[in-house]
C-alpha positions in Angstrom: 140.3 179.8 133.8 138.4 177.6 131.5 135.0 176.0 132.2 134.8 172.3 131.8 132.2 170.2 130.6 132.1 166.7 130.4 129.1 165.4 127.5 128.6 161.5 128.5 126.6 158.6 126.8 126.4 154.7 126.6 124.6 152.5 124.2 124.1 149.2 124.5 123.1 146.9 120.9 121.0 144.5 123.2 120.6 144.9 126.9 122.3 143.1 127.9 124.4 142.7 124.4 127.9 144.4 123.4 127.8 148.4 124.5 130.0 151.3 124.4 130.7 154.7 126.4 131.6 158.0 125.0 132.7 161.4 126.5 133.4 164.5 125.1 135.3 167.2 127.6 134.8 170.5 126.5 137.4 173.7 127.8 135.5 177.2 127.5 136.2 180.6 127.9 133.3 181.9 127.5 131.5 181.2 124.3 135.0 180.0 122.8 136.3 176.4 123.1 139.9 176.1 124.3 140.0 172.5 124.2 138.0 169.2 123.2 139.1 165.7 124.2 137.3 162.7 123.0 137.2 159.2 124.8 135.3 155.8 124.3 135.6 152.3 124.6 133.7 149.3 125.3 132.3 145.6 126.8 131.1 142.5 124.5 128.7 141.6 127.3 127.3 144.8 128.8 123.7 147.0 129.8 123.2 150.1 128.8 123.2 151.2 132.5 126.8 150.5 133.0 127.8 152.0 129.6 126.1 155.0 130.9 127.8 155.0 134.5 131.6 154.0 132.7 131.2 157.0 130.4 130.6 159.5 133.5 133.4 157.7 135.0 135.9 157.6 132.1 135.2 161.4 131.4 136.1 162.4 135.5 139.0 159.8 135.4 140.5 161.8 132.1 140.7 165.3 134.1 143.7 165.2 135.9 143.7 168.1 138.3 141.1 168.8 140.7 138.5 170.9 138.8 135.1 172.4 138.6 133.3 170.6 136.0 129.5 170.1 134.6 128.9 166.5 133.6 126.2 166.3 131.1 124.4 163.2 130.6 121.0 161.6 128.6 121.1 159.3 131.7 117.8 160.1 134.6 120.0 156.7 136.0 123.1 158.2 136.0 122.2 161.5 137.5 119.6 160.6 139.8 122.0 158.0 140.9 124.7 160.1 142.2 122.8 163.4 143.3 119.8 161.7 144.8 119.7 157.9 145.5 122.9 157.1 146.5 122.9 158.9 150.0 120.6 156.3 150.7 121.5 153.2 149.2 125.1 153.6 151.4 123.1 154.3 154.8 121.4 150.8 153.7 124.2 149.2 153.2 124.4 149.5 149.5 120.8 148.0 149.1 117.9 150.0 147.6 114.7 150.9 149.7 112.9 147.3 148.5 116.1 145.6 150.4 117.8 144.4 147.1 121.5 145.2 146.2 122.2 148.0 144.3 122.7 147.3 140.5 126.4 148.0 139.1 127.3 149.1 142.8 130.8 148.3 142.0 130.7 151.0 138.9 128.7 153.4 141.5 131.7 153.5 144.3 133.8 154.3 141.1 131.8 157.0 140.1 131.5 158.2 143.4 135.7 158.2 143.9 135.9 159.7 140.5 133.5 162.6 141.5 134.8 163.3 144.7 138.3 164.5 143.2 136.6 166.9 141.3 133.5 170.0 142.1 130.9 168.4 140.2 127.6 170.0 138.8 125.4 166.8 137.2 123.0 168.0 134.5 120.7 165.8 132.4 119.7 166.4 128.9 117.1 164.4 126.7 118.9 162.2 124.5 118.4 162.1 121.0 116.8 165.4 120.3 119.6 167.4 118.8 121.9 168.6 121.3 125.3 168.7 119.2 127.8 167.4 121.9 125.5 165.1 123.6 124.6 163.9 119.8 128.8 163.6 119.5 129.1 161.7 122.9 126.4 159.1 121.0 128.3 159.1 118.1 131.7 158.3 120.6 129.6 155.7 122.3 128.6 153.5 119.6 132.4 153.9 118.1 133.3 152.4 121.2 130.6 149.3 120.7 131.8 148.8 117.2 134.7 146.2 118.0 132.0 144.1 120.0 129.6 144.2 117.4 129.3 140.7 116.0 130.3 141.1 112.4 127.8 140.3 109.5 128.4 137.5 107.0 128.9 138.6 103.5 127.8 134.9 101.9 
């Protein structure tokens, strides 16, 4: 059985501003790549953190049957939220330790639901550091953002 990996990234031009998310899904049998799938999308007015979350959500939602998957993200926000902070947020009624509402609660709930269908391991990788799959996820995020960026006038 192949090992599944999801490399995810988000991008934003301005924060908030037009943004995009990208995910590279890779199935490997040892070192051999069995299958890849690329996903991307975007929004006209969003934040980088929302795009990072949507990249992970869409990657997990795209995997049709329950699987063991490793999600590799360059977002400490995504990894920290899903692995360390969410339990406390839920215990506190989706409030932070400072009693403020958790930002992006809608997406955190959706990520939790998407992850529940799988056996997920979360890994963080330094962004823009020459990691080929992370660089590809970044390219996909920028592709997803492109339709929402204002066109430069040619006059």
